[in-house]
BATORMAR-23767 format. One record per residue (C-alpha): residue number from 1; residue in one letter; chain; x, y, z. Coordinates in steps of 0.001 Angstrom, whole numbers, always signed. Example, Ala and Ser with C-alpha at 12.3 -4.5 7.8 and 13.67 -1.06 7.14 Angstrom:
% BATORMAR-23767
pos,code,unit,xx,yy,zz
1,a,A,+12300,-4500,+7800
2,s,A,+13670,-1060,+7140
***
This chain:
% BATORMAR-23767
pos,code,unit,xx,yy,zz
1,m,A,-106,-86,-6
2,s,A,+1498,+3219,-1145
3,s,A,+1490,+5998,+1779
4,d,A,+577,+8576,-598
5,s,A,-2576,+6967,-2213
6,p,A,-6068,+6983,-604
7,c,A,-7144,+4387,+1576
8,s,A,-10632,+3021,+3013
9,l,A,-11258,+2841,+6752
10,f,A,-14460,+1624,+8338
11,v,A,-15234,+3374,+11534
12,y,A,-17896,+2386,+14017
13,g,A,-17130,+4179,+17443
14,t,A,-15243,+7373,+18437
15,l,A,-13808,+7761,+14950
16,k,A,-17242,+8283,+13314
17,p,A,-18334,+11701,+12046
18,g,A,-19997,+13357,+14782
19,e,A,-18143,+11537,+17655
20,r,A,-15350,+12786,+19893
21,a,A,-12127,+11520,+18023
22,f,A,-13324,+12032,+14269
23,t,A,-12285,+15937,+14279
24,s,A,-8895,+15413,+15375
25,l,A,-7718,+12047,+13723
26,c,A,-10117,+11759,+10636
27,e,A,-11537,+14782,+9390
28,p,A,-7931,+16342,+8356
29,f,A,-7652,+13213,+6118
30,a,A,-11236,+12201,+5120
31,i,A,-11996,+13129,+1453
32,a,A,-15342,+10842,+1935
33,a,A,-17535,+9478,+4428
34,q,A,-20624,+7300,+3582
35,p,A,-22864,+5395,+5985
36,a,A,-22007,+1620,+5906
37,q,A,-22123,-1661,+7651
38,t,A,-19774,-4665,+7914
39,l,A,-20123,-8239,+9418
40,g,A,-19390,-8467,+12873
41,r,A,-20599,-7897,+16507
42,l,A,-20521,-4641,+18484
43,y,A,-20073,-4230,+22044
44,h,A,-20036,-1293,+24468
45,l,A,-17071,-1405,+26814
46,p,A,-17175,+167,+30326
47,l,A,-13927,+2044,+29406
48,g,A,-16250,+4340,+27403
49,y,A,-15853,+3481,+23820
50,p,A,-16973,+254,+21448
51,a,A,-15419,-2679,+20135
52,m,A,-16216,-4840,+17303
53,t,A,-15592,-8628,+17046
54,p,A,-15396,-11133,+14258
55,e,A,-18615,-12869,+15284
56,p,A,-21851,-13138,+13187
57,g,A,-23992,-9949,+12811
58,w,A,-23870,-6440,+11374
59,v,A,-22084,-3449,+12815
60,q,A,-23137,+20,+11375
61,g,A,-20841,+2866,+10891
62,f,A,-19175,+4922,+7869
63,l,A,-16699,+3798,+5305
64,l,A,-14100,+6648,+5301
65,t,A,-11941,+7448,+2122
66,l,A,-8749,+8810,+3759
67,s,A,-6531,+11069,+1427
68,n,A,-3419,+8877,+2447
69,a,A,-2440,+5650,+4513
70,d,A,-112,+8014,+6468
71,a,A,-3494,+9054,+8345
72,l,A,-3380,+5510,+9673
73,t,A,-321,+6140,+11676
74,a,A,-2131,+8330,+14271
75,i,A,-5192,+6027,+14096
76,d,A,-3266,+3185,+14896
77,a,A,-1678,+5048,+17998
78,f,A,-5104,+5918,+19246
79,e,A,-6236,+2430,+18704
80,e,A,-3326,+1044,+20347
81,y,A,-2445,-1026,+17499
82,y,A,+1088,-1844,+16914
83,p,A,+1899,-3201,+13469
84,d,A,+5255,-4561,+14526
85,r,A,+3781,-6421,+17606
86,p,A,+219,-6960,+17171
87,e,A,+145,-9459,+20008
88,s,A,+579,-6286,+22345
89,s,A,-2148,-4545,+20660
90,e,A,-5529,-3753,+22093
91,y,A,-7026,-3624,+18525
92,q,A,-6142,-5702,+15573
93,r,A,-6610,-3914,+11969
94,s,A,-7334,-5846,+9165
95,l,A,-9045,-5655,+5861
96,q,A,-12665,-6653,+5450
97,m,A,-15552,-6171,+3231
98,v,A,-17808,-3167,+3867
99,y,A,-21450,-2920,+2418
100,d,A,-23835,-272,+1887
101,l,A,-27000,+128,+4289
102,s,A,-28710,-2367,+1829
103,q,A,-25958,-4892,+2236
104,r,A,-24555,-4416,-1212
105,s,A,-20613,-4822,-1524
106,l,A,-18815,-1618,-1324
107,e,A,-15166,-2261,-1049
108,i,A,-12610,-3851,+1227
109,a,A,-11453,-1308,+4099
110,w,A,-9297,-1497,+7135
111,v,A,-11208,-2007,+10224
112,y,A,-10208,-2346,+13890
113,t,A,-11453,-5408,+15775
114,m,A,-11079,-6968,+19073
115,s,A,-11285,-10839,+20126
116,p,A,-14434,-11838,+21610
117,e,A,-12269,-13189,+24727
118,q,A,-10500,-9550,+25173
119,v,A,-14107,-8020,+24861
120,d,A,-15557,-10514,+27492
121,g,A,-12471,-9882,+29985
122,l,A,-13150,-6151,+29694
123,g,A,-17067,-6660,+30559
124,g,A,-18283,-5543,+27129
125,l,A,-22046,-5230,+26694
126,w,A,-23393,-6496,+23407
127,l,A,-25348,-4120,+21391
128,p,A,-27660,-6312,+19215
129,n,A,-28598,-3500,+16872
130,g,A,-25050,-2978,+15995
131,y,A,-24874,+697,+16722
132,w,A,-22844,+2705,+19090
133,t,A,-22798,+6419,+19676
134,d,A,-21289,+8584,+22678
135,t,A,-24564,+9489,+23672
136,l,A,-26214,+6087,+24479
137,i,A,-26841,+5577,+28107
138,f,A,-25719,+2434,+29752
***
């Protein structure tokens, strides 16, 4: 992946447009944002943010087109993902198919996920509707 070509990132939590981390981490690089969804299961963590696991279900969020892959460096640090030592990371970053809201394939994008065991250990609360926002009351 060339660092100066656009890249796609699926976001479902604090990195979504309108949420607290979007303005500083994504907005400077975002050239497009579209409502989207991907396969997975969404949990609210008591830490105040969500995690997505690779389990059956749908997670709602946004497909961001970022101007270049360098944008991922700061986002990786925010998500505590360390490409050189993934086993020490809070989240893992992998490529996954992203769909529009009618479940039609859009493109493959980066997405941050956590293992079900990790979410369980953190006391994650399953969100069956696959949607998270900072304004949810738990």
